C-alpha positions in Angstrom: 3.8 -8.9 15.2 4.0 -9.0 18.8 1.2 -7.7 20.5 1.3 -4.2 22.1 0.8 -4.0 25.4 1.6 -0.8 27.1 0.3 2.7 26.2 3.9 4.0 24.9 3.7 0.7 22.4 0.3 1.6 21.3 1.2 4.9 20.5 4.2 4.0 18.4 2.6 1.4 16.4 -0.1 4.1 15.5 2.6 6.4 14.5 4.3 3.4 12.8 0.9 2.7 10.8 0.3 6.8 10.2 3.9 7.0 8.4 3.3 3.8 6.3 0.1 5.1 5.0 1.4 8.6 4.4 4.3 7.1 2.5 1.9 5.3 0.5 -0.1 8.0 -0.1 2.9 10.1 -1.3 4.3 7.5 -3.1 1.2 6.9 -5.5 0.1 10.3 -5.4 3.7 11.0 -7.4 3.4 8.3 -9.5 0.4 9.3 -10.6 0.9 12.7 -11.3 3.6 11.7 -13.3 1.1 9.7 -15.5 1.9 6.3 -14.7 -0.1 3.7 -15.0 -0.8 1.2 -12.0 1.7 -1.6 -12.1 4.6 1.6 -12.5 3.2 3.1 -9.4 2.9 -0.2 -7.4 6.2 -1.2 -8.6 8.0 2.3 -8.0 6.2 2.6 -4.7 7.4 -1.2 -3.2 10.8 0.1 -4.2 10.7 3.0 -2.0 8.9 1.5 0.5 10.9 -1.5 1.4 14.1 -0.4 2.6 11.9 1.0 5.3 9.2 -1.3 5.8 10.2 -4.6 4.1 10.6 -6.1 8.0 7.1 -5.6 8.7 4.7 -8.7 8.9 2.9 -9.6 5.5 4.7 -6.1 3.7 4.9 -8.3 0.9 1.6 -10.0 1.0 -0.1 -6.3 1.7 1.8 -4.0 -0.7 -0.5 -5.0 -3.9 -3.7 -4.3 -1.9 -2.5 -1.3 -0.3 -1.5 0.1 -3.3 -4.1 -0.4 -5.8 -6.4 0.7 -3.0 -4.7 3.9 -2.9 -4.0 4.6 -6.4 -8.2 4.6 -6.7 -8.5 6.8 -3.9 -5.7 9.3 -5.8 -7.0 8.5 -9.2 -10.5 9.7 -7.6 -12.0 6.3 -8.6 -15.8 7.4 -8.4 -16.5 4.6 -6.3 -14.8 1.7 -3.6 -14.5 -1.4 -5.9 -15.4 -4.6 -3.9 -12.7 -6.9 -3.4 -13.9 -10.2 -4.9 -11.9 -13.2 -5.4 -11.9 -12.7 -9.1 -10.6 -9.2 -8.1 -7.9 -10.1 -6.5 -6.8 -13.0 -8.7 -6.4 -10.0 -12.0 -4.4 -8.1 -9.1 -2.0 -10.4 -8.4 -1.5 -11.8 -12.1 -1.2 -7.7 -13.1 1.3 -6.5 -10.1 3.1 -10.0 -9.4 3.8 -11.6 -12.6 
């Protein structure tokens, strides 16, 4: 998107980012609590968030990464997994095929 050049624009950008992260987290948390796997959590989270955020730059591209990382956090994955080219391909195949 366009550069944020005023304090008000920056505050609005930060508020939007906070809301986005909170929405991802709440959707993922609900899916994990319901016993859903990553693919199901991703599809439901994407569907729930698209009406509000689909117009954001690279929303479609970032959602698999965002949901996968959040899923790791919510399920208390013991160590953050390193993003490698191989993991990237596996994640895309699992969530976008």
